[in-house]
N, C-alpha and C positions, 0 to 999 in steps of 0.2 A: 506493499497499500502506502500511494503519494504523501511526501509530508506534505502537505496543506497546505502550511508558510515559507515552503520549498520556493524559490522566488526564479520565476518562467521570465522568459525577454521572449515573447510568443512571434516578434516582426520587430522588422524596421526599415526604415524607406527617409530617404531626402531628396535633399532641389541640387540642379549639381549645382557645384564648386565655382564659380568665375574669377578671377582677375577681377579688383573694385575698382570701381571704375569705368568697367565692360560690359555685357549683357543683363546685370540685373544691376545699375546702377540706380535704378527710376525705383526697382523694386524695394519697401517700406520689409521693417524687418519683423513687425505682426504678417506680413503679406507672405513673404517668405515658411517664418513658424505654421503657417493658417495650413501651409502650398505642400507641407509635409505630411500635419496631422491631418487636413483632409485626404493624401493619398493614401497613408494609414488604416486611418477605419472604409474604407473602399475597399485596403486589397486584404484585409482581414472581414471584412461585412461586417466588424461591431456595430454593432446600435449603441451609438452615442453616448447612452442615456444608462447606461454600465458602467463609464467611467466615472469615477469617486476623485480625480487629482488627478491636477495638471501642474507639471513640473518642469522649466525649462531653465536654461545657465544663458547668458549672457555679460560680457564683461562691459560693455559700452553703448551705455543706454542713454535713448533717445530722453531726453526729459518732457517729452509731451507721452511716450510709453513709459514709463519705471519699474513698470508690472509689467511686463512685455506677455509672463502664463496669460495671464489671468485673457488679454484681447484678444490669444493663436488662440484661445478653447475655446472662445466665446464666439469666432468669427469660424473656426472650424465646426459649430455643432453641440455643444457637448454645452450638456445644463448646469442653465443659471448657477442652479444648486448644487455644482463641481465646486468646492474652493480651487483655485489656484497661487501661484509663488515662484519669484524669480529668484535664479541665485547664481552668484556668483564669487566661483574660484579659478578669476585666470582661467587658465587656458583645459583647465579639468577644469570646467566649470558645467557642464552635458553630462559628466562623467559624476558632480554628485548632484548631479538632478535626479540620474539614474540611482543612485547609492543613497542618496536620501528618498526614492521613489520603494526601493528596494526594505528602507526598514519600519516605513509605513504599513504596505502590507503584512513583515515580519511580522510587527506587534502588534498586530488583527486593527491596524484603521482602515487599511480601503482591501481590496481585495482587487482591481484593476485601476493603474494607473495607466495614462502618458508622460512621458520623461524626454525632455532634449535637449536643443541648444538654436540660437539664432547670431547673426553677427550680419551687419551690414557697415560694413567700414566703406563702403561710397559715400555713406553718409552720419560722419562723424561731427557729434558738437564743436562749434565753435566760440568759444565762452570773449567778451568783449572783457578788456584791463577792468582789476578792482575799480577803478575811479570814474569808469565811463558805465561801467550795472550802478554801484549810488545813485549817479545824475539818474537813469534811467529810473529808478527805483523810486526816487525824489520826485520824477517828473508825474510819474504813474498815481502819486494823488498831490500832485496841484489840485486849484482849485477853481483853477480858469484859463484859459489860451493862455494870458498875458504870465501870470506864473510860469508855467512849461514852458513859453517863450524864453523868461531872462534864466531860467534853468540852460539851456542852447544857447545860450550867449555866453558861455562861461567852459562850453566845449573847447578842448585843444586837439590840434591833430595827433597829436601820440595818446592822446587816451581811444584815439577809432584802430589805432593799432590790435589786432585781434592778439587772444594769449594761444600760439599754435600747439595744437597738440603733439603729446611726442609720450613712445611707448618704452617707457625710460623707471627704473626702479627707483621708487622717491628718498629712499633710507642709505641710494646709491650714488643716486646720481646720472648710472651706466647705463643705455639705449642695453635690447636682448641683443644684436649684435655683439655690441663691448664683452658684454659678458659672455657669449661663441668665444670673440676671439681670446680673449682671457681664460680660459678654457681650456682652446687648441694649444696654444703657449705651453699651459699649465703640464698640457697631460701628453704632451707634444705629436701633438695630431698633424698630420701633415695636408697639406694642399692636395694631392695627387690622393692620400688615399679620403678627404671627404668628398672632391670631385667625383671619385670611383660610384661614392653612395648613391651620390643628387643623380647620376648617373641611370643605375641601378635603380633607381626611383622610379626614376621615365617610363625606362624601356618596361619595366613589369605596371608599368599602372597606362600603357599603352598596348599593351598586351593582351590586362583585362579588360579596359575602352572595345579594343575586336573580338574578343569573342565572348562580348557580352553580360564578363562578371560583376563591372562597375555599374553597367546599364540599368540594370536589373533589379537595381538599387535607387534608380533617381526618377523622382519624378517630374517629368514641364512643368518648367510654368511657363508664363506669359507676361511678358513684361511693359509698362505700362511707356507711352500715350497710347501705342496704337496697336495693343492686348494682337499683334497678328505672328510677330516670331516667334515661337515657343523657341526659350532655352534647355536644348535636352541633355548636353554634355559636359560634361569640368573641361574649364577653357583654356589653363596652367600644360597638361599633358604633352610635351614636347616627344614627339615618335621619331624626330630625329635626332635626338641632344646626342651628342657625340663628346668624346672625356679632350678632343682637341676645342672645339668648342668649345667647351667649360675653361678648359682653362687660358684662353684668350680672355675672358673675365675680369677684368679690375677689381681690385679688394674695395669691399662696400666702407667697413668701419676702422679699418686701420691701412690712408692710401699708400702707408709706405713699408710697412713690414707685415701686414693683414693674411689672412688666407682666406676669411671666412668672403665669398661676396653670392649677390643675388643668386648664382644661377644654381650652391651648394647651402642656399637658406628657403623655407616658407613664405613664400608673398601675404599681399596685404587679400584678405581675400573677404566674400560675400556668400552667405550661404545657408541654409539649416535644418539639422534633420531630428530624425523621433524614436521612440521604441516605443513598445508595447507590453509593458511588465505585468504580470497576474500572480498570485498565488500558483500553482500547481495545482491543489483541484481544482478551482476555480477555472481555470485554463481548461482542465478532463472535458469539467462539467461541461464547458460549451462548447465543445469537438473540436480544440486544437492541439493541435498537437508542435512546441516549445522549438523554434529556433535554436534554442538552448536552454543554458541557467548561469545564474549565476552564483557561484560556488562561496566564494571569498572577494575581500577589496582589502585593501592598509590604503595610507595615506602618509606622510612622511614631510619633513621640513629639514631647512639647517640654516646658517647665517645663511644672508644675500651679498654680506663681504667673502665669503669663498668661493664655489665656482659656482652661482646660483640657477644652472638648467640642470642637477644631477639630484636632484630629490628622486626620481623610479630610480636610484640607484641603492634610496635606503626604502624605497616601499614594498619594489617586487621583493625582497624576502621577507619581511613582513606576509602579504600576499599570500606568500608560495609556503608558507608556516602555517596559518592560521587552516588554507587548502589540504596540509598532509601533504603537502608533492614536493616535488624539488624540479627544476628549472631542467635536465636531463627530462621527465614525462611532458612536458608541454613540446604541443606536436606542434604550434602556429605561435608568433607572436607577433602583436603590432603597437611596435615605437612608434610614436607618435615624434612626428619630423620636427621641428622646428629649427637646427639646424642639423647641419652631419657635422659638426663639432660636436653637437652636444647629445649627439645618438653614439656616436665612435665613443664617448670622453665617456659614456654609461657601460655601453660594451665593452669598455678596457676596467673597466670598473668592478664589474661582476663579475669578473675570471680572474681579479688580484686580489695572492695573499696577505699584501698590502692593507688595501683598504678594505678587506675581510677582518683582517686583523683591528686596526686602527679606528676604522668607522663604525666596523658592524659591531666591534666584539663578539665576533664569529670569529672560529678555528680555521673555517678551510674556504674555500671562495665561494660563490652564490652559488657560478658556474658558465662555460658558455654557452653562445649562441649561436649558431648553427647561423649562417646566411642563410640557405635554404630554406631555412623556415621563420625570418621578417622581411614582417610586410612581402605577401608572397605579391599583392597584388598592388605593388607600387607603394606610399607615401605619400605624408605635407608635404611634399618637397615638389613634386609630381604635386600632387593631387590638387590639393590646396589647404589653408587654413582660415577658415570662419569661425576665432577665438572661443565662442561660446558654441560649437555644433562639435567639434569635431568628435569629442566625448564619443557620443554617439554613431558618427561615421565609424568609428576605429572597431565600437563593437559589433554595428551591423553586419561591417568586412570582414569581420573572424569570423564570426557564426556561418556568417554565407562559405568562406573558403572551408571550414570545419570541415563543414554537411558536406563540401564537393569532393570533399578531400576522403569521406568515412573515417576521419581522425575525432580524437577526446577533447584532448585540454589546449582548454588555450587560453594566452595576456594576452594584455593592454596593461597597452604606462603610457604617462604623458608626462610631462614636466612643465609647473607653470610661476611665472611673478612670485617674485616674493620668496623665492628659496623651494617653492611646495614642489610634490610632486604622488601619482596614484600611479596603483596599480588593482588590476582587476582580474579574476583567474574566472576563469567561465567553463562549462561545459557541457556537452550533448551529447544524446541516447539518438543511440537506431531507430 
């Protein structure tokens, strides 16, 4: 008899992942998320009235829709009585949505949950200076047009200069790319090794697109204003990528001595993704055969002033221990590729005696990952990385590939800003 609180992942679905400013630039975060959820409900033929809760991750919210999960749920036809909330754990945000949903199911508070994430980096909020904001607030409170005009007379040109958005650590002032450069330098990760990983990511993603593996998880999106040309494929993937082409790209963050380039990094991306979670007993009562199950998960963190994106190296052994598995028993691994340097640093740490002893307090390394088992359909460098949506995409891709190979155990890992990381162990049954 199945455990009624075992967390079943019934299905997953996503929009295309598009380079910001391209095919999805006019599609709101709400619409991206709604598209994924509507398609998820349609594919599973689930009555929206059975959804107990919707949880979505988003990293850079719009001031107009701070709880994007609620707007997505209402737009997708989920009844208003079903609550919704939005989470932010940086690039692990949709993983957080999934594990939050899992805990709600495990505790008996829900049976059916839609979890996912969304990001539109084509539409990031741009802030005025603090001085200009203060004036605008004062203008809104002024009782007459004459008083409002007096407020405007004090505005200077410098007040109109916007505060540019930056993907940087508040605690260190370093951008993600600069942190990746630091990791590459301290861990001896070469430019060639980074380019080789990036090239492999594109080659595998192109193959998985050509044979329909990635396409099977994608729903079409009709961008406004014309609504006539559907976006149906990821547009970062380059089937013609070569090591020679990657080697010609200049360093992006350390112009003189750097090894991190636009080619071996993930790019700014728009997209949404969703998965359907159920208590196993509920899924079977409704006639579903789950894609797989969440066996365990773990979050970890380290000082951002150290190696910022090394969180997965700390989370993976915890998740494996909680699953009572070793890395050798894992059939496939989906490791988020924020930067090739970050992936290679994590792989190096997992196989290191010194890291095991000094950082993990373990007597032996966690283990090595066979490149053939890693990111079988390509990774974020090729497919794209909408911050809030990547975790749900990784879970969906991994479970689909496990099924295709008739394999049993999978591992997802994601690095996140703030020195955080998450790992999830998934399993499936024939």
